[in-house]
N, C-alpha and C positions, 0 to 999 in steps of 0.2 A: 248785736255783734260787738266784738272787742274793738274799741275805738280809742286811739291815743288822744288825749286832751290837747287842745291848741294852746300854744304858749301865751296867748293873749288873755287867758282866763284860767286861774287855778281852780280845779274842780275839787270840792271837799269829798274826802273818802274816809272810811273808818281805819284803813290800813294801807300803807305803801309797803309792799313786800318784794324784796329783791332776792331771787334764787340764784345762787352761785354754784354751778355744777362742775365737778371735777371731770375733765376729759384727758387726764395725763396718760402717759404710756402704759401704766399698770392696768388701765381700763381697756379690756378687749372690745372688739366690735359688738359682740353679743352682750357684754355687760353694759356698754353704752346704750344699746337698744332697751335693756331692762330699765335703766334709769329714765330714758325718754318715755317709755311706756308708763312708768310710774307717775311721772308728772302729768302726762296726758290724762291718765285715768283719774287722777285726783281732781282735775278741773271738770271732769264729766260726772263726778260723784254727786248724787242727789243730796247727801248730807252736807257736803261742802257748799253746794249752791244755796241750800237752805240757810246755812250759817251766815253766808254773805248777805243774803236778802234780809235776814233778821237782825243785822247790825243796827247801830243807832242811826247811821246814815243810809245803810243798805247797799254799799258798794265798796270795792277795794281796787287798788291799782297794783299791777304785778309786772315785773320785768325778769327775764331769764338770761343769765350770762354763763358762757362756758369759759373755763380757765384751765391752765396747766402751768407752764413755766413763767418766769419773771415777766417776760414781755409777751406772753400769750394769753390774752383775754379777748373775748368777742361777744357782742350782744347777739343772743340767739333769737329772742323775741323781745322787742322793745316795750316800754311802758304801755299798758293797755288797761282800760277801765272795764271792770267786771261787776255787773249788778244783777244779773239774772242768768237763767239757763242758756239763753242764746249767746250772750257775751262770754260766758264760761266755756261753752263748747267751741266758740270761735277761737278763744285762747288755746284750748286743747288742740285744735286743728293746727294752729301756728307752731305749737311745740312739736307736734308730730312731723311737720314739714321742715323743721330747722335741722340742717345737716351738721355733722361734726366738723368743726373748723380746723382742728389740729390735734396733736397729742405731743407729749413732751414730759418735762419735769413736773414736780409737785410743789408749788409755792402758793399756798392759800393766803398768805399775808399780802402778796402782790394782787391777788384777786380782790381782797378787801379794799386795798388802796385804790384799785381801779373803780370799784363799784360805788364807794361812798360818795364821790362828787356827783354821781348821776342822779342822786335824789334832788339836787338843786335845779330849779327852773325846769322841772320835768312836766309841768302843767297840772300837778296835783298838790293838794294840801291835806296830808293825812293826820288823823288823830295820833297814830303811832307809825313810826318808821322802823322797819325790821329788815335786817339782812339775814340770810340763811345760807350757810356754807356746808355743802355735802362733799364727802371724799372718802377714799379708801387708804390714805397713807399720810404719814407725817411729812412735814416740809423738807425738801431737799436743802433749802437755805437754812441758816441758823435759826433755831426756834426763837421767836420773839413775839411778844404781845403788843408791840408798839403800834402795829396797824389797827388792831382791835381798839386799843385805847384812843387812837387818833380819830377813828370813825365815831366812837361814842362821844368824844369831846366835841366833835363837829355837829352833833345833833341826831345821830342815829340812836334810837331808844334801846334796841336790843340786837344782839347778834346770836343766833341759834346755830346749832350744829347737828348734822346727821352723818354719823360715821358708818362705813360699811366694813364689817368685820368684827370679830369678837375680842380682838387684842386689847388688853387693858392699857397698854402703852399708847395705843392710838387714841383711846378715849381720854387718857390723861393729857395727851398733847392738845386735844381739842379744848378740854376744860381749862388748860393753862394758857393757851394762846389764841383761841378763837371765841369761845362762848363768853358773853359778858352783857352787861346792861341790866335794866329793870326786868326781872322775870326771865332772863336768858336761860335756855335749857339745851340739853343734848338728847337726841334720840339715836338708838343703835339698831342697825339692820345687820344681823349676824352674817347674812350672805346677800348676794345680789338678788337672789330669788325672794328675799324678804323686803326688798327695797320699796316696792309699791305700797305695802302695808305701812312701812315706816313713814313714807312721804305723806300718806293719808293722815296718820296720827299727827305728824308735825304741822302740816298746813291747817288742819282743823284746830289745833291748839293755838296757832298763831292768829287765826281769824278771830277767835274769842278772847284773845289777849292773855292766854295762859291761865285763865281762871278755872278751867275744868281739868281735874287731874286725869292724865292720860297714862294707861299702863305702858311700861317700857320706856318712858321718858325719864331722864335723869335731871332733876332740878339743879339749877346753879345755887350752891350753898352760899352761906353768908360771906360775902366779901365786900370790900368798899364799893366795888362796881355795882353790886345789886341794889344798894339803896341810895348811892350818892350820884350816879350818873342820871341826869335828866336832860331832856331835850333842851338845847340852848339856842336854837335859832328857829325862826319862822320864815318860810319862803314868801317873798312878796309877790302879789299878783301884779302883772304888768298889762 
């Protein structure tokens, strides 16, 4: 089953993955359900479970956060250890049971600022730390890459994006303000009906460290962030 690690011992994992999910006002109840179903299905997928089991350590830690406005972020499912089919399906059950906490504006930078400190003292020691931001709109607040840059400087290895919609301006916004770090990438779901397939692509690539080319994924092209940001802190076991 999915079990949160105790703070008295940091459990080694291949990946600490934080899923930041948009629940702003532009997301209808039906669209929220499609997002929720997509994440649930991904963690029940046999290919995803096999990829986790075949990692160097053979386990990952995952946390799911819902976000919308500047002061509207909530943990939907807290950090959980996934190492096999039983724990993966338990995490999927928790995702399915997590209700929508709010709706409101669209401020992904605030979501990044909220999520980044939650890697600290979470009971896990990951080989890679990855944040994943999904959404269907650009920020209501002024566009700024400061939150992304601060998270990467603080030790997050990569921030990936999943945009819902075919707008090139939305994709450009995510590439300019959200995506960053070593191997950071963007996946596009043209509609909410495509979300489940996009999530499966994204999580599969994150588990293997982006080493396998995935159709539909947009790689982060050469920027200083791609090669210069490296993990700068190690969490101490207590």
